[in-house]
N, C-alpha and C positions, 0 to 999 in steps of 0.2 A: 499428662496430654496437652494442658494449655500452655505448658513450657516449650513442648515442640512446636504447636501452633505458632506461637510468638516469634521462636527462632526461625522457623520457615518463611513466615511473613517478612520478617526484616530482611533476611539473606537474599530471597528472591525479589523483593521490592526494590534493594540497593542494586542488585545484579542487573535490573531490567532499565534503571534510569539511564537514558541516552542510548539504549539499545536499538536495534533494528524494529523490535516489535512495537516500541512508541511511536517511532515514525510511520510505521504502517497503520497503525491506529488513528494517528492525527490524520493522515491521506484519506482514510477510509470515512472518517467523520466530515471531512470537507464535501463529501459526495452523498453520503447515505444518513439516515435519522441516526442519533446517537444511540437510542436503546436497541437498534438493529444491529450496530457495530459492537456495542458492550456484551449484548446477548450472544452473538455468534463468538466473540473472544472468550467469553466464559466458558462456553460449550467446548471449544477447541482446547482451552487450558485444563479443563476439567479431565477430558478425553487423554490428552497427551501425559498429563500428569499421573493419571490412574495406571497408565502402562508402566511409567518409571517406576513408582513405588509399589506397584503390585507384582511386576516381573523382577523389578530389579536391576542391578547393574550389569548383569551378564546379558540381558535382552539389550540394554542399551549399548553396551559394547559390540554386539553383533548386528546391529542396525546397519543397513547400507547408507553411510552417511553421505557418499558422494552421490549416488543414484539419487536420493530424497533430494539433495541440494540442487541437482540438473533439473528436476522436474519442478522444484519451487521457482527456479529461475525462468524456465520457459512459462510458467504461470503468471509471474511478475511482468514478464516482457508482453505476455497477451493481454493482460489487463491495462498496462500502459499504453499499447497501441489501439486497444478497444476505446479508451479514454480520449486519447488523441483523435481518433477517427470522428467521434459524437461531434466535436467542434471543427474538424477540419476536412472530413470527408466528403466525397464526391456528392453524397446525397444531402449536404448542408442546405440549410433553408432558414430564410428569417422566420417562417411560420412555423417551423418544427418546434414541438414541444419538448421541454427540457426533459432529460434523463430522469426516470424514477427514481426517488431518494428512499423509498421504502417498499416492502413487499418480500416474497421468498427469495426471488434472485439475488439480491443484495445481500442477504443472510448467509446463502450457501457459497456466495463468491468469498466473503470474509472468512467464513468457517474453513473452508478449502485452502484458503491462502495461509491462514494462521496453522493450520494443522501441518502443512508442508514446511511452512518456516521453523516450528518448533521441534519437529521430529529430530533427533538428532543434535538439536542445539545445546548450547553449554547449561541452559537452565534444567533441560532434562536430565543431564549427567548430575547435576548438583543435586537435584531433586532424589535421584536413585542414591547417590553417596548419603545423603541425610536419612534415607529410609533404611539403610543399613544399620545404623546405631540407634535409631528412634522409632516411634510408632508409626507404621505406615499410613494409618488414617490421619494421624496428626499431621504429618509432612504434606499428604495429599490435600488436606483442607487449607493449611497454611499456606502453601506454594500457589494453590490456585488463587487464594484471597490476595496475596502479595503479587502476583502478575496481573491481576484484574486491576488492583488498586493503581498500580503503576500506568498501565495502559488508560485507565480512566483519566488520568492527568492529562494525557496526551489527546484523549477525546476532547476534554474540556478546552484545551489550546485550539482543537481544530474548530469547535464550536464558534469561539470567539472570533477566530481568523475568519471563518465562514460568513460572519454577519458584515463584514467589512468588505467582501470581495464580490464581484459578480460572478454569475455562474459559469461564463466562459473562462475566466481566470481560474477558477477553482478546478474546473475539468482539464484545463491545460497543465496547471501545476502537479495534480495528481497523476495525469499521465506521465509527465517528465519524472517524478520522484519514483513511480513504478519501474520506469526503465532503468533508473539508476539502481534500484532494489535487485532487479533482473541480472542488470550486468555485473554488479558487485558479487553476487551469488554465484553467477556462472562463471567468473574469473576464478574466485576462490575455490571452487570445486575443480575446476579445470587445471588451475596452476597452483597447487597446494604450496610448492616451495617457494613461491614469490612473496608471501606474507599477505595479511589480510589489509595491512595500512596501504601497501601498493597496489592491491587489487582495488581499494576503494579509491584511490586517486586516478588509477586508469579508468575506472568506470565512468568517471565524469565526462569521459569524451562522448559516451553514447547519447545522453540526454542533451549536452551541448550540440552535437551534430543534429539531434531531431529538433532543437529549437531553432537553429539556423535554416533549415528545411522548412519549417513552419512558418518563421518569417518571410522568407523567400517566397512561399506559396501565397501568403497573404498580400504581399505587395503585388504578386501577379494577379491575384483577384481584384485587387482595387485597381489596377492600371486597365484590366478589361472590361470591369464596370464603368471606368471613366470613358474609356473609348466608345463603348456602346451607348452612352448617354449622350454623347456630343452630337450626333447626327438628330435624335429627337429634340435636342435643346434648339438645334439649327431650325428644324422644320417649326416648331413654335414660335420662334423669334420672327420668321418670316410670315407667317401666318397671323401674327398679332402686329406686324408692322403698319405704317400708315398707307392707305388707299389714294391712289391717283383720283 
């Protein structure tokens, strides 16, 4: 049992290094409390891995991977647009309070995103393969620990980065990253013959275009604010001028 747990921890931990799950964990850690993100990741990982080891490889092979990937892509795109709208939407105001970083809503956002991202992922199939020759309970415990440990590293990086960045920059970066995740997942599911590397390269266009639009909007708002401030400055200057 111990050997199975250690084997599963090592395989899943190494498989998750540099994977999109770590990038997702880092991005969520920029916006929400670390314990909320880690708890949601642990719950989602345990749920997905208990499916893979409990039912086995046959359920994993029968999962509608493309449909799940499309739903996950739409979820990532929606989260990205939501994050960007908080900082560049029409209701933006200087007196607007920052987005909540704790509570039930962030927990369920992270939980649903990781559930969709990990269903049909290579880690799920690897866990199912390990369970065919080893104790399913040991594989479940080890694979869950391995993935949570890998994502905890990313959460730690997100915490360090978040301490040195303002709230607005964090929100914009998180939104652009989720747009990239969504575009990559969508292209990979829609164009399986193109290849994951090519899809990842093409997907950069989506956040790049979004960033360009955000910069253009910011400049337009700054110009409009400057124009609206000029008449009031002129009135104050005339009012404070020398009297005859």
